[in-house]
N, C-alpha and C positions, 0 to 999 in steps of 0.2 A: 695170530688171532686165537682167542680161547674158544671155549665151547659156545656154539651158536646160541644156546639157551641163556647165556649170560646177557645177551642183548634183549631179552624179554623183561629184564628188571625195569621196573617203573611203569610197565604197561598195566592196565586194569586186568583183574583176574580173568574175566571172560575172554579178553584178547589173548592172554597167555595160554589159556586152555585151548582156544581155537588154533593158536600157532602150533601147539603140540600135535593137535589133530591133523593140521595141514602137513606137518612133517611126516607123520606116520602114513597118511594117505599117499603123499608124493613118493615116499621111499618105497612103498609097495608097487607103485606104477613104473618108476624109472630108476631102479637101483643101478648104479655104476654107469649110467649114460653120460654122454658129454655134458659139460657144464651148461652150455646154452640150452640144451634140451631139458635138463633138470631144472634150471631156473624158470623156464617157461612153464613147466609142470607145477612147480611150487606157486608161482604167481597165479596160475589158473585156479588151483585149489583154494588159494587165499582169497581170490576174487569171489569164488563160489560161496565161501564162508563169510563174506562181507568184511574182509580185513583190508586195511590200507596196504597196497602192494609196494609202496615206497619205503616201507620199514627196512632198516638195515639187516634185521635177522633173516630176511628172505634170501638174500644173496649168500649169507653165511650158512644157512640151512641147506641151500642148494649145493654149495661146495662140499658139505659133509655127505650128502646123499650121492653126489657124483663120485666121491671117493670109493664108493662101493660098500660092501658089507661092514667094513670097519667104521663107516660113518654112522651106523645104526646104534642107538643106545643099547647097551647091554651086550653088544657083539664083541 
């Protein structure tokens, strides 16, 4: 799987920006945690931002966050 952000292609700009925000917020809260914990956190933040939690980028973003510091952009 490539970069999780590739899965944002085709989404409206507002949704892409919110997805990036969701990633940053979740990665601050649960860096390096088990995948199920990270996925739940990403889904919770996405729900709070009004995003569809069934989008495939959510699982991909959670996997990157779960990987720890290397999963963060710019790390």
